[in-house]
N, C-alpha and C positions, 0 to 999 in steps of 0.2 A: 563650357568655355568657348566652343565654336560659335554659339549664338552671341555671346558677348563680343567676341572678336569681329564677327560680321556686323554687329550693330555699331561698334566703334569705328570700324573702317568705313562702312557706308555713311555713317553720320559725318565723319571727317571729310569725305569726298563732297557730300552735300553742303557742308559748312563752307568749304573752300569755294564752291561754285556760288553759294549765296553771297559771300563776301565779294566775289568777282562781279556778280550782278549788281550789287549795291554801289560799287565803286567805279563802274563803267557806264557808258551810255548805250551799250549794245542791247538790242532787243532780245527777249528770251529765246525767240526762234533761232537767232544767229548763235547764241550761246549753246543751244542744243546741238546745232550743226558742228560747232567747234568741238564739243565733247565727243560726238561720234567720230569725227575725223581724228581727234587725239587718240581715241581708243584704237582706231585702225592703224595709226602710225606706231603706237606703242606695241600693238600686236605684230606689226611688220618687222620691227627691230628685235622682237623676242623678249620684251620686258614684261608685258602685261600678263601673259599666260602663267609664268611662275608666281606672279603676284596674286592671280586668281586662285591658284592652288593653295597658297598660304592664307589668303583672307576669306576665301569661300564666297558666299553670297554677298558679302559686303562689297566686293569688287566686281562681281559679275552682274549684279542687278542694275546699278546706275548706267547712264547712257554711255559712259566710257567702256563699260563691259559689253554693251550692245555693238559698239564699233569694233571692238576686238573680235567678237563673235562673227560679225560680217566678214572681216578680213580672213579669219580662220576658215570659214565656209568657202569663200572665193578661192583661197589658196588650194584647199583640198580639191575643189571642183576643177580648177585649171590643171592641176597635176594629173587628175584622172581623165578629164574629158577635153582638155585643150582650151581653145579660145572661147568656146561657148560657155565654159565655166565662169567666165567673167560676169555673165548675165544671170545665171541661175544659181550659183554657189551661195550667194548671200541670202537668197530667198529660201533655199533648202535648209540652211543652217538655222535661220531664225523663224521658220514657219510656225513652230509650236508657240513661241512667245507672242508673235503677231496675232495668231489665231485666238489665243487666250485673251489678249487685250480687246480684240473685236467682239468676241462672244460676251465677255463680262461687261463691256460698255453697253452692248445692246440690251443685256438683262437689266442693267442699271437704268436704262432709258424707260423700261417698263415700270420700274418701281418709283422713280423720282420724276417729278414734273418741273420744268424750268419756271422760274419766276420772272415774268416779263416786266421790264421797267416801262412806266408810262411817262 
């Protein structure tokens, strides 16, 4: 049941974002920034963490979840270390996810070769 809920919630988030992309003239990079900022905002007002507890990976994997994770890391680091936590909290909280993305994309670059257009 948890897998189904995660699939449905994650799919719903992605569907809403796809509809937003199709109906606006915003570039994908700007939409990604909006999603991360939205996650940070929802994390700051305390809405997104209970949603993550309920929806599981369906809410924590999309970019909105990444923004929430960044805010949570920064908040904990500022509470613990003060002003310097603004700069290192987000990196500490998201280090595993960022490292995995870098490692797996590097491995994929060994396996697959780009097709250059002429």
